[in-house]
VEXDREN-2710 file (C-alpha; in Angstrom, 1 decimal):
% VEXDREN-2710
k/r/px/py/pz
1/UNK/162.9/29.4/-1.0
2/UNK/162.3/33.1/-0.8
3/UNK/158.7/33.3/-1.9
4/UNK/156.5/35.5/0.4
5/UNK/153.8/33.7/2.4
6/UNK/150.4/33.6/0.6
7/UNK/147.6/35.8/1.7
8/UNK/144.9/34.0/3.7
9/UNK/141.9/33.3/1.5
10/UNK/138.6/34.2/3.2
11/UNK/135.9/31.5/3.6
12/UNK/133.7/33.5/1.3
13/UNK/136.3/33.5/-1.4
14/UNK/136.9/29.7/-1.0
15/UNK/133.1/29.1/-1.3
16/UNK/132.9/31.3/-4.3
17/UNK/135.8/29.4/-6.0
18/UNK/134.2/26.1/-5.2
19/UNK/130.8/27.3/-6.6
20/UNK/132.6/28.6/-9.7
21/UNK/134.3/25.2/-10.2
22/UNK/131.0/23.4/-9.9
23/UNK/129.3/25.6/-12.4
24/UNK/132.3/25.1/-14.8
25/UNK/131.8/21.4/-14.6
26/UNK/128.1/21.6/-15.0
27/UNK/128.2/23.9/-18.0
28/UNK/131.3/22.4/-19.5
29/UNK/132.2/25.8/-20.9
30/UNK/134.3/27.7/-18.3
31/UNK/137.6/26.1/-19.3
32/UNK/137.2/26.5/-23.0
33/UNK/139.6/28.8/-24.8
34/UNK/138.3/32.3/-25.1
35/UNK/141.3/33.3/-27.2
36/UNK/144.8/32.1/-27.9
37/UNK/146.0/33.1/-24.4
38/UNK/143.1/32.6/-22.0
39/UNK/141.6/29.3/-20.9
40/UNK/138.9/30.5/-18.4
41/UNK/136.2/32.6/-20.1
42/UNK/136.9/36.0/-21.5
43/UNK/139.5/38.7/-20.8
44/UNK/136.9/40.6/-18.9
45/UNK/136.2/37.5/-16.8
46/UNK/139.9/37.1/-16.0
47/UNK/140.2/40.8/-15.2
48/UNK/137.2/40.6/-12.9
49/UNK/138.3/37.5/-11.1
50/UNK/139.7/39.4/-8.1
51/UNK/136.2/40.7/-7.3
52/UNK/134.7/37.2/-7.5
53/UNK/137.4/35.6/-5.4
54/UNK/138.9/33.6/-8.3
55/UNK/142.6/33.0/-8.3
56/UNK/144.3/34.0/-11.5
57/UNK/147.1/31.8/-12.8
58/UNK/149.3/32.3/-15.9
59/UNK/150.8/29.1/-17.5
60/UNK/153.6/30.2/-19.8
61/UNK/155.5/27.6/-21.8
62/UNK/158.2/27.4/-24.5
63/UNK/156.0/25.1/-26.6
64/UNK/155.6/25.7/-30.3
65/UNK/152.2/26.0/-32.0
66/UNK/150.5/22.7/-33.1
67/UNK/152.6/20.5/-30.8
68/UNK/150.4/17.8/-29.4
69/UNK/152.6/17.5/-26.3
70/UNK/151.7/21.0/-25.1
71/UNK/148.0/20.3/-25.8
72/UNK/148.2/17.6/-23.2
73/UNK/149.9/20.0/-20.7
74/UNK/147.2/22.5/-21.4
75/UNK/144.4/19.9/-20.9
76/UNK/145.8/19.0/-17.5
77/UNK/146.0/22.6/-16.5
78/UNK/142.4/23.2/-17.6
79/UNK/141.2/20.3/-15.6
80/UNK/142.9/21.6/-12.5
81/UNK/141.6/25.1/-13.1
82/UNK/138.0/23.8/-13.5
83/UNK/138.3/21.8/-10.3
84/UNK/139.8/24.7/-8.3
85/UNK/137.8/27.6/-9.8
86/UNK/141.0/29.2/-11.1
87/UNK/141.0/31.7/-14.0
88/UNK/143.7/30.2/-16.2
89/UNK/145.6/32.1/-18.8
90/UNK/147.8/30.1/-21.2
91/UNK/150.6/31.7/-23.3
92/UNK/153.5/30.2/-25.2
93/UNK/156.4/31.1/-27.3
94/UNK/159.4/29.0/-28.4
95/UNK/161.6/32.2/-28.5
96/UNK/163.1/32.6/-25.0
97/UNK/163.1/36.4/-25.2
98/UNK/159.4/36.4/-26.1
99/UNK/158.6/33.8/-23.4
100/UNK/160.3/36.1/-20.9
101/UNK/158.1/39.0/-22.1
102/UNK/155.0/36.8/-21.6
103/UNK/156.1/36.4/-18.0
104/UNK/156.5/40.1/-17.6
105/UNK/153.0/40.6/-19.1
106/UNK/151.6/38.3/-16.5
107/UNK/153.4/40.3/-13.8
108/UNK/152.0/43.5/-15.1
109/UNK/148.5/41.9/-15.0
110/UNK/149.1/41.2/-11.3
111/UNK/148.2/37.5/-11.6
112/UNK/148.1/35.4/-8.4
113/UNK/150.6/32.8/-9.6
114/UNK/152.7/31.9/-12.5
115/UNK/153.7/28.4/-13.8
116/UNK/156.6/28.5/-16.3
117/UNK/158.9/26.2/-18.2
118/UNK/162.6/26.8/-17.9
119/UNK/163.9/25.3/-21.2
120/UNK/166.3/28.2/-21.5
121/UNK/166.8/29.0/-17.8
122/UNK/169.1/32.0/-18.2
123/UNK/166.4/33.8/-20.2
124/UNK/163.8/33.2/-17.4
125/UNK/166.1/34.3/-14.6
126/UNK/165.3/38.0/-14.6
127/UNK/161.5/37.8/-15.2
128/UNK/161.2/35.1/-12.4
129/UNK/163.1/37.4/-10.1
130/UNK/160.7/40.2/-11.0
131/UNK/157.7/38.0/-10.3
132/UNK/159.1/37.2/-6.8
133/UNK/159.8/40.9/-6.1
134/UNK/156.1/41.5/-7.0
135/UNK/155.0/38.9/-4.5
136/UNK/153.8/36.4/-7.2
137/UNK/154.7/32.8/-6.5
138/UNK/156.2/30.9/-9.4
139/UNK/156.3/27.1/-10.0
140/UNK/158.3/25.4/-12.6
141/UNK/157.2/22.6/-14.9
142/UNK/158.6/20.3/-17.6
143/UNK/162.0/21.9/-18.1
144/UNK/164.6/23.3/-15.7
145/UNK/165.0/20.7/-13.0
146/UNK/168.6/21.8/-12.4
147/UNK/167.6/25.5/-12.3
148/UNK/164.4/25.9/-10.4
149/UNK/166.0/25.9/-6.9
150/UNK/168.7/28.4/-7.7
151/UNK/166.1/30.7/-9.3
152/UNK/164.0/30.5/-6.1
153/UNK/160.9/28.9/-7.6
154/UNK/158.3/27.6/-5.1
155/UNK/158.4/24.0/-6.5
156/UNK/159.0/22.0/-9.7
157/UNK/156.9/19.4/-11.4
158/UNK/158.3/17.3/-14.2
159/UNK/160.7/14.5/-15.2
160/UNK/164.3/14.3/-14.2
161/UNK/165.6/14.2/-17.8
162/UNK/169.1/13.0/-16.9
163/UNK/167.6/10.2/-14.9
164/UNK/165.3/9.3/-17.8
165/UNK/168.1/9.4/-20.3
166/UNK/170.2/7.0/-18.1
167/UNK/167.2/4.7/-17.9
168/UNK/166.9/4.6/-21.7
169/UNK/170.7/3.9/-22.0
170/UNK/170.2/0.9/-19.7
171/UNK/167.2/-0.3/-21.7
172/UNK/169.2/-0.1/-25.0
173/UNK/171.9/-2.3/-23.4
174/UNK/169.2/-4.8/-22.5
175/UNK/168.0/-4.7/-26.1
176/UNK/171.6/-5.4/-27.2
177/UNK/171.9/-2.2/-29.3
178/UNK/175.4/-1.1/-30.3
179/UNK/175.2/2.3/-32.0
180/UNK/172.5/4.9/-31.0
181/UNK/171.6/8.1/-32.9
182/UNK/170.1/10.6/-30.5
183/UNK/168.1/13.2/-32.4
184/UNK/167.9/16.6/-30.7
185/UNK/165.2/18.8/-32.2
186/UNK/166.0/22.0/-30.4
187/UNK/169.5/23.1/-29.8
188/UNK/170.2/24.6/-26.4
189/UNK/167.0/23.1/-24.7
190/UNK/168.4/21.9/-21.4
191/UNK/165.9/19.1/-21.0
192/UNK/166.6/17.7/-24.5
193/UNK/170.4/17.9/-24.1
194/UNK/170.1/16.2/-20.7
195/UNK/168.2/13.3/-22.2
196/UNK/170.8/12.5/-24.8
197/UNK/173.6/13.1/-22.3
198/UNK/171.9/10.6/-19.9
199/UNK/171.7/8.0/-22.7
200/UNK/175.4/8.4/-23.4
201/UNK/176.3/8.1/-19.8
202/UNK/174.9/4.6/-19.3
203/UNK/174.7/3.1/-22.8
204/UNK/177.6/0.8/-23.3
205/UNK/177.5/1.3/-27.1
206/UNK/178.3/4.4/-29.1
207/UNK/176.0/7.4/-28.7
208/UNK/175.9/9.9/-31.5
209/UNK/174.0/13.3/-31.4
210/UNK/172.2/14.6/-34.4
211/UNK/170.9/18.2/-34.2
212/UNK/167.8/19.0/-36.4
213/UNK/165.3/21.8/-36.6
214/UNK/162.2/20.4/-35.0
215/UNK/159.8/22.9/-36.7
216/UNK/160.7/21.3/-40.1
217/UNK/159.6/17.7/-40.1
218/UNK/160.6/17.2/-43.7
219/UNK/164.1/18.5/-42.8
220/UNK/164.2/16.1/-39.8
221/UNK/163.2/13.2/-42.1
222/UNK/166.0/14.1/-44.6
223/UNK/168.6/14.5/-42.0
224/UNK/167.9/11.2/-40.2
225/UNK/167.7/9.4/-43.6
226/UNK/171.0/10.8/-44.7
227/UNK/172.7/9.9/-41.4
228/UNK/171.4/6.3/-41.6
229/UNK/172.6/6.0/-45.2
230/UNK/176.0/7.3/-44.4
231/UNK/176.5/5.0/-41.4
232/UNK/174.9/1.6/-41.6
233/UNK/176.2/0.6/-38.1
234/UNK/173.5/2.7/-36.5
235/UNK/171.1/0.2/-35.1
236/UNK/169.0/2.5/-32.8
237/UNK/167.4/5.9/-33.4
238/UNK/166.3/7.7/-30.2
239/UNK/164.0/10.7/-30.7
240/UNK/163.0/13.2/-28.0
241/UNK/159.4/13.7/-29.0
242/UNK/156.6/11.4/-30.3
243/UNK/156.1/13.2/-33.6
244/UNK/159.8/12.8/-34.4
245/UNK/159.7/9.1/-33.8
246/UNK/157.0/8.8/-36.4
247/UNK/159.3/10.7/-38.8
248/UNK/162.3/8.5/-37.8
249/UNK/160.3/5.3/-38.7
250/UNK/159.8/6.8/-42.2
251/UNK/163.5/7.7/-42.4
252/UNK/164.6/4.2/-41.4
253/UNK/162.4/2.7/-44.2
254/UNK/163.6/5.3/-46.8
255/UNK/167.3/4.6/-45.9
256/UNK/166.9/0.9/-46.1
257/UNK/168.2/0.7/-42.6
258/UNK/167.7/-2.1/-40.0
259/UNK/167.8/0.4/-37.2
260/UNK/165.1/0.3/-34.5
261/UNK/163.3/3.4/-33.1
262/UNK/162.7/4.4/-29.5
263/UNK/161.4/7.7/-28.2
264/UNK/160.7/10.0/-25.4
265/UNK/157.1/11.1/-24.9
266/UNK/153.8/9.6/-25.9
267/UNK/150.6/10.5/-27.9
268/UNK/147.9/8.5/-29.6
269/UNK/149.9/8.0/-32.7
270/UNK/152.8/6.7/-30.7
271/UNK/150.5/4.3/-28.9
272/UNK/149.6/2.8/-32.3
273/UNK/153.3/2.7/-33.3
274/UNK/154.3/0.9/-30.2
275/UNK/151.4/-1.5/-30.4
276/UNK/152.3/-2.3/-34.1
277/UNK/155.9/-2.8/-33.2
278/UNK/157.2/0.2/-35.3
279/UNK/158.6/1.8/-32.2
280/UNK/160.2/-0.3/-29.5
281/UNK/159.2/1.9/-26.5
282/UNK/158.2/5.4/-25.4
283/UNK/159.2/7.2/-22.2
284/UNK/156.1/8.8/-20.8
285/UNK/156.7/11.9/-18.6
286/UNK/152.9/12.5/-18.3
287/UNK/152.5/16.0/-19.6
288/UNK/148.8/16.2/-18.6
289/UNK/149.9/15.6/-15.0
290/UNK/152.5/18.3/-15.3
291/UNK/150.0/20.9/-16.3
292/UNK/147.5/19.7/-13.7
293/UNK/149.9/19.7/-10.8
294/UNK/151.4/23.0/-11.7
295/UNK/148.1/24.8/-11.6
296/UNK/146.9/22.9/-8.5
297/UNK/150.1/23.7/-6.7
298/UNK/149.5/27.4/-7.1
299/UNK/145.9/27.1/-5.9
300/UNK/147.0/25.1/-2.9
301/UNK/149.7/27.6/-2.0
302/UNK/147.3/30.6/-2.3
303/UNK/144.5/29.0/-0.4
304/UNK/146.3/26.9/2.2
305/UNK/150.0/27.7/2.1
306/UNK/151.0/24.2/0.8
307/UNK/154.0/23.5/-1.3
308/UNK/155.2/20.1/-2.3
309/UNK/158.8/19.0/-1.9
310/UNK/159.6/21.5/0.8
311/UNK/161.2/23.8/-1.7
312/UNK/164.1/21.4/-2.1
313/UNK/162.8/18.3/-4.0
314/UNK/161.0/18.1/-7.3
315/UNK/157.7/16.4/-7.9
316/UNK/158.6/13.7/-10.5
317/UNK/156.0/12.7/-13.2
318/UNK/158.3/10.2/-14.9
319/UNK/160.0/8.3/-16.4
320/UNK/157.7/5.4/-17.2
321/UNK/158.3/3.0/-20.1
322/UNK/155.4/2.2/-22.5
323/UNK/156.1/-1.0/-24.4
324/UNK/154.2/-3.4/-26.5
325/UNK/153.4/-5.4/-23.3
326/UNK/151.7/-2.6/-21.4
327/UNK/150.6/-0.2/-24.1
328/UNK/147.0/-1.4/-23.9
329/UNK/146.7/0.0/-20.4
330/UNK/147.2/3.6/-21.6
331/UNK/145.6/3.4/-25.0
332/UNK/142.2/4.7/-24.0
333/UNK/143.7/7.7/-22.2
334/UNK/145.9/8.5/-25.1
335/UNK/142.9/8.4/-27.4
336/UNK/141.3/11.1/-25.2
337/UNK/144.4/13.2/-25.5
338/UNK/145.4/12.9/-21.8
339/UNK/148.3/10.5/-22.1
END
């Protein structure tokens, strides 16, 4: 780890941050979205945070617009920012070149820390190096568990996707599945590729990959339906996102298939699907926790020099299996949008 040591925060700044956090919680307005890219007041508030002692953090993801998964990540980040008195800026773009530019924008704004996803690690390599050169600590979350150390990030928070995939493969064996269709909704995303590769590694049956365009749910529906119609031996559809599982359930019915559906990731609709038996299980990587811990990690580093994992081990947030037998325990949290 080559991140420079954090500046010592003065007691006055720490008190100011604590007071700000308390006011945020009382007024319930500080963590509201000022615009599409700022989660802590207005642009003027973020720009003036240095004068008030507030730490400024940029959370930059590869998430697409309208994806409920990233809403959970953002909610967790907002909760940590409110607790810590952090001025949080959120930005996202599914295009790796544009995501890289968002990192460079944050560097130009001289933020105090950056949390970034590494879905396309090579695209992030240069901007992460530029952040380090500018003395800005960077933590990884969600994607890039095999790349964060080599790129010199402070720490990483997320799920070991290969491990999660292998666990799913074992579970499919226990369910006596024989032919799994693993649906990858974003080609080249290292986390998604690792999930299906993990399934294939441990699943004793046949694992077949199907690449689809995740931004077109109608297209996903048509592709899965066609694959099921062409090959009736497929008895399990594994999707890599909750919304795609819902689509897969529809496709199974449209194809007249007897295939079962399992998925990675969880939301309130998936809770209902698991409870109703439409989806066998969901693998929960706790996106809310990923956003929360990423922001909190940067605050802890800046204020007390802490970093989890010693710079060599990730902080794992999953996998956890949600099935019909335990879904009730997470239902109320999912209803609130935090699981």
